[in-house]
N, C-alpha and C positions, 0 to 999 in steps of 0.2 A: 641417221645410219646405213649401213652398206646393204646395200641391193641383195647384193648375198653374201656370204661368209665371207668375212675381210681378210684382206692379206698381212702379211707376216713384212711389213716395212723393216729395211735395214736397222739395226739397231744403233741410237746414236753414240758417235765416236769417244765421248765423255764414259763410254760401258764396255769399251774394247777391253781385249787384254784381259790380266790379268783381275785388274779392280772389275770388272765388269763379272769376272766368273766368281771373283769373292760376293758380291754385291747380290750376283742368282744364289748364290750357296747359301746366302744370311737370310733371304728371302724366304726360301725351300726349309732352312732351321725352324725359320718363325714360324712360318703355315705348319709344320707338320703336330707339334703338339695341340694345337687350335683345333685340331680335327682329329682327335682322341689317340695319335700316336700312331709312330709305326704299327701298331697290332690292329687298328681300327681301322687300316684301308686296306679295303679286298683290290681295288685294280687303277691304275692312275693312266689317264689319255690326256688330249688336248687339241680344240679345237683353233680355229687362227686365232681368239680371245681369250681364253678361257681355259683354266686346269679343272677335266672332268676326274673326281672322285668318286670311287663307288667304295662304301661304307658299311662297315658291318652294324653298327650303330651311332643311328643319326643324333643321340641325345647326348653325345658328347661332345660335341661339333661347339664351339662358343663361337657363336655366328658375330657378337660382338666385338668380340674383342680382335676378330679376321676383319671385319671393316674398317679397324681402327690402323689396321698396318700399313704404312704410307704407299705400299706397293698394290694393294689391292683397292680395284676402282667401283668392286660389290660384288653380291653372293648372289646364287641362286639355287633354289631348293627344287631339285626337277629327281627324274630319275635318277641322276647322278647330282652329285652334289659341284656345283659352278663354281669354282673361284675366276672372277673375271679381273684381267691380269693386264691385258691389253697387247696388243700387234706386238710384234718381236721378244717380248719380254717374257709371254709364255713359252714360246720354244725356247729359250732358254733355262726358265727354272724348271719347267719337267722336269729332266736329264738329274740335273740337281736332286728333287722331289724323289725319284724312282731311286736313286743310289742311296736317300735317306733311309727310304722303307725297305729297301732292300741288307740294308747295314741292321735296319731295326728285328725286331723280336718276330717269332713267326703269328700270323692271325690268330686272333683269343677264339675261342670255339664259340659257336652258339649257345644261348642262353640254355642250360638244361633242361629247364622245368618246362612240362607242357602248356602250364598259361602261359608263359611268355611268348611263346612260339604260338601259340594262338594269337594272343593281343598283337606277338610282331604282322604276323600274316594278313589279320583282318584290316591293323593300318594299311598297308601297303594295297589290298582289294579295293579300301577307299577310295585311297590316290587316286588309283589307276583309272578307278572310276569316275572321278569327280575331273579328273581330266579331260573328257567327253572327247575321248578321242574316235574321231569320224572315220570312216572307212575312205572319204576323200583325202582329208589329211593325213590318212597312215599311207595311204599310195603315193601321195605329191611328197612325202617324208623318202618314201624309198627311192623318186627320182632324182630330189635332191641327193643322197645316198652316193647314186649313181655318180654324179656330175660334178661335187662338189669337191672330191679328188683331184679334180683336174685342172683345179684353180689356180695353184701355183706353176704350173708349167704353163699355163695359158697369159696368166701373168710376166713370167720369163721370156717367155718367145713376143709377148708382145712386147714389150719395151722395147727387146732387139730388134724388133719390124719396125720400130717409130726411127732407135736410131739410125736405122737402114738408110730409112726414107730420109732421113734429115742429110747425109752424108750422100746421096746419092742428088738431092735435090740443092746441094752445095757445089757438088763434086770435089766435095774431098774424098782420099783415103779411095780412089776407084780402084785399087786389089785389093780391097777388104773388103769391098759391098758384096762380092759374090760370097764369099764366106757366111757373113753374119744374114746374108738371105735364107742362106742354106739351114743355119740353125735357128733361126725364125718358122722358116717353113715344115721342119722336120716334122717336128710335132702335130700340126694340125693336116699334115698328108698322114698320119696314121690314127688320126684322133679317134676313127672307129673301133680299130681296135681295140682302146683304151676303154672306151665305152661299153664294146662287149663283153670285155673281160671284168672292168666293173658290175655291170650288169648280172651276167651269169653271178657272178657270186653273190649280190643281193639278192637274188632268187633263189637261192640253195642252189645252183648246179656248179659244177667244175669250173671256174671261172678262163681258168686257158682253153678247154672247148668253144667257152662265148668268143675269147677273141679271136679263135681260129675261123668261126662261122662269122663273124663280123669283118675278119681280114678280104672277105670274099669280095666284099663291096669294093674296097680301096684296091685291088688286085689289078695292074694293068691289063690284062689278059680278057678279061670280062668283055672288050669291046669286041672281040671275036664270039662269042656268045650270041647266037639268034634267037633270040625266045620270040616264037607268036608273028617272026616276021618282021620282027623291029632289034633293033640294037641297043644294048644296053652300052655305058657307061662307064668309066672307073669314078666312083664315088658317087655313082646314084643313088639316093636316099639319103646320103649322107651318116649324121649319127642318129639319125631316127629309126633310119632301116636297120642300122647298128646296134640301136633299144631293140627291135622288134624282134631280127634274127637271133638275138642272144637269148633273149626272152622262150620264142619257139625250142631254142636248143635245150633250154631248164628243164621244160616238158617234154623234148623226146627222151634225154637222160632219165627224167625221171622214171618214165615208163621203160624204159629200158632193163630201168634196174629191180624193179618187179617182173617184169618177166625172163629175161633173160638170165641163164643157169648160173651160177656162182664159176663155175668152171670156166665158163667163156665170157665172163663179162668184161674183162680186162681188155680185149680185142672186137666185143661185138659191139659195145654200147658206146666207146665212142667213135666207134666206124659209122655207125648207123647215127648218131648224133649228128655229126658232123653230115651225110652225105643225105640225109632226108631235109633236115633245117638249110641246108646248104643250097638244096635244090629247089626247095618253097622259095627262099630270098633270091634264087635266079629266075625264077621264072614268077614272080608276083610282087614279093615285096617291093624290092628294088622301084619297077614303075609305083607299086602303090606309098611308097615310101618319099620317093623322087616327088609325086604330084605333090603329095604335101607339105614337102619343104619347098618346093615353089611358090605353093599358095602364100605362105606362111610368110618369104621374103615378097613378094609379091603387094601381099597385106599391108605390109610394115609402111614398105617405100609410098602404097599409094596412100595409107593414112596421113603421113608424114607430109606428104606433098600437095596433097588437099585441103586439110583440117590441121596442120600442123600444132599449131599455134590453140584450137581447141583440146585437140589430143595432148598436145603438150600437159596443157591444164589439168584436165583430168586425172593423166597419169601420174602427175607431179602429186597432186594433192591426193590421189587416194592410195597410192605406194605405202604409206604408213599404216593406215587400216588394213593392208592386205597382207602386209609382213605379222600386226597382230593375230589374224585371223588365221595366216600358216599357208596363205594362198598364194604369195610370192614364188614360191616354189615352183609353179605351173612355167612361170616364168624361164626359168633356166635353161629346159632345153631348147627352148626360142634364142635365147640369146647365144647360143653355141649354134644354133642351126644358121643364123643370120652371120656370126663368123664368120662359119665353115662354108657360105656363100659368097661373101662379100669383103671377109677381111676385115668386117666390125661390126657391132650391133647398134643402130640408132636409137636405141630403144633403153640403153644403160644409162648418158649424159642426162637423158628427160629423168631417169628415175631419182638418179643423182641427187636430184634440185629437194627430194624432199628431207634431206641430211643438213643442207644451207637453210631451209626455212625452221629446222628444230635449233639448228646455231644462233638463229638469230630472235628465233623466241627465247631462248636460253639467257641471250644479254638482256633482253628487256626483263625478264625478270630480274636478276643482277642490279636492274636499274631502280625498279620497283621494288625493292624488298632491303635499304638499305641498313635496316638494321638486324635483319633476323641475318647474323653472322654464319649459321650451319649451311643455310643453302647456299650465300656466296659462297664458302668454301667447297660445297660440292661442285658449283657450278666452274670457280676458277679451276679446279683438278679437272673437270669433264671436257672445257674446251677445248683445248688443245687436241686432244683425240676426235671432238666432235669435226674440226677444222679436217683432218685428215681422212673422216666419212665414218670413223668409229664415235656409234650413236647410243650404246647401251647407256655409259654413265649419265647420260642426258636424259633416256627415254627413262630409265628407270627411278633416277634421283632427283627427277626438274618436274619434267612436263607430264609424264602422263600422272603422276600422282597429285599432280595438282588441278588437274582435268581440262580446266580450259586451254592455260597454253598449248595443250597438246594440240588442240583443235588449229589455235590460230599456228601452229607449228606446220599443220598439213596444209591452210592456207598460204604461207609464207611457199611451200613447194610446189602449192600449184602455179604461181606467179613465174619463178624460175622456170618450171617444166614449162608455161608458155611461152615464156621470152625464148629458149631454145626451140620448142618447136617451134614460133613461128620464123624462124632462121632457115628450119630443114622445109617450110612451105616457099620461103622465096630461092630454094637450091642451092643452099649451104649444108648441106648433111652431115653432121657431128656425131661419130659413134667412139665406141670404143674399142680396142683390139683385144679387150680381154673381160671376164668380167669379176667381179668379188671389189676394187678397188672405188673409192666416192670421195664425193672432198675434193682437196689438194692433190690428194694420191693419183687421181686420174689422168691428170693431168698426163703424164709421160708414155700415157695408151689411149690417147686422143688420135684418132686417125677419120677422113672420110672423104670427099666429092671437094678440098679446095687445100689449099696452103696451110700447111701448121699455124701460122702466125692466125689467120682467120678463125681457123678454131679455136684456138685457143682464147679469143678476143670472146666467139661465139659463151665458150664454156665460161668463160672468165665473168660476162655476164651477168650469165643466170644465176650465179652462184652470188653475184652480189645483189640480182634482186630478189633472190631468195632471202636473203642475210636480210635484206631492207624491210621487205613486206611480213616476213615473220615477225621483226623485230617491231615496225610500227603497229600492225595488229594486237601483238601481245601487250606492248605495251598501253592499247587503247579498249582491248577488248577481254588480256585474258585475266582481268580478274574484277569480282565483283567491292563493293565498298568495304565489305565483312569480311571477306578474303583477304585483303590489306591490312585490316587492322588487326586482325588475328594474327599474320603472319609478319609482323613486322611489329611485335610484340618487343618489350627489351627485357624480358627476361629470356635468358636464353634456354632455361632451364623449361620452356614452354616446347620445345624441343628437342628432340636428341641431335645429338653434333652426327650422327650419321647419316648417308644419303637415303637408306632404306626405311630411315623413321615419318621421313616429311607427310608423308600418307595419314598419320595420325592428327597432321594440323588443317585436309580436309573434311569439307561438307560432305555431308551423307550423301549428296547429291552428285558426287563426284564421281569418275569411270569406275569402273571394274578393275581391279588388280590386277596387275601382269605379270606375267614369268616365262621363263623359255623352254621350251620344249628340248630334247635332245639334237635337234638340229639348228640349234639359234633362232630358231622361231618362236613369235611373243602367242601365249596363249592364255585367255582366261582365267584365273584362279577362283573357282568356282564353291571350296570348300565352307560352310558359315552361311552361304550367303541364299538359301532359300532355296 
């Protein structure tokens, strides 16, 4: 599974042009009636892999028919109804789907009876309570909402930076190298502004004011500011400083909205917001955030330099459980800080090994269940995406429902992470210039303190170790004899042909079923489990 929301690689050439458009439109046309038609769709959005729908009436959705569509990898019922289409595909199907919805009839009115409204309200309240959204998870989700929209730019600029480094090392196209350097570095030089903008937007302030305050951090003129006898440096505090400055700006702005007369609001509120939060940023926040950012970078480098193998083993093995708990979101600002400081994050290649363990585990399940046609079909359809770092179909359709293979997949991730961490400990730091991609999709983003060839070998070696250990651990320890007997039953009627039906064959001692939250994090489904 990807450490963060997964990027959208380019669509295969076979789907380009008119034929690709027709295929995407056909997918949208197939999905729409199965979710209750245009009248049942309240909102349409998409993330990196999923079409997210707000629905008026959830009971009108035909789940099994949706899962049977060739383009649909799975469905997730959460605050929005999420249809997993995979990276690339979802960005192309969504506009077609939106056009169909807009051309359809107006949305239906809510049920007119009081009893119906009361029943629906009670169901929503019960569902929200069952999600057990803790303050920590909600806070981390808000942090993720700030940084996830930046991922496409990080990926694009990271790949351009890698291409620029390759041309520089090979002494090719020297006239083009400066231009590529500008393309790759422009976004990173202003990333604090985008963080400030998104932070203010997420916390309920005026986005442009958040960006304006955060821009102070990267303004070259701060080098002339003497704060308590110390000179500031442009960029000091980085994205963490921008985040803090924008949050402060939001609170100042909200205070001003309450106390400033309406006639003066348009002049006084933005002025006081920038002035107060800007001065606090210059004369305090930049120092604090700068110290924290430096400590994060130093600690990450120290950890991998002195205990790389052990640290990699722990990080690679625990990443999937962290994703299940939604705690992996805390790593997003850390990744971004490392990229801003060093040009790459050394943590992502290690965490990406969790996906390698997942792929190896799925391959072992395929081998161990030769007579279970439904699970084998799920694995065949999901493995290509798994190799590219999109682990959702394998997690939902294979490892989590079966229980033990999820644990053995973590073992594979641990050994793969230990392998990459070992080379970090030996001095070959392997990092990624962007967050989001995983698996094979991470190769174009590799960067570090050694040559590209060595980094490819180390990262590729880690993937192979993750595949191999995940396979072996699952093959020998992923099943009990009873599970093998039950799951290899000849009659396919014992299991539905849909991936999501696999849990019906799982013993009661298996893991708690999982679903995803609004930010693609796995959360336990607690309804009906006491």
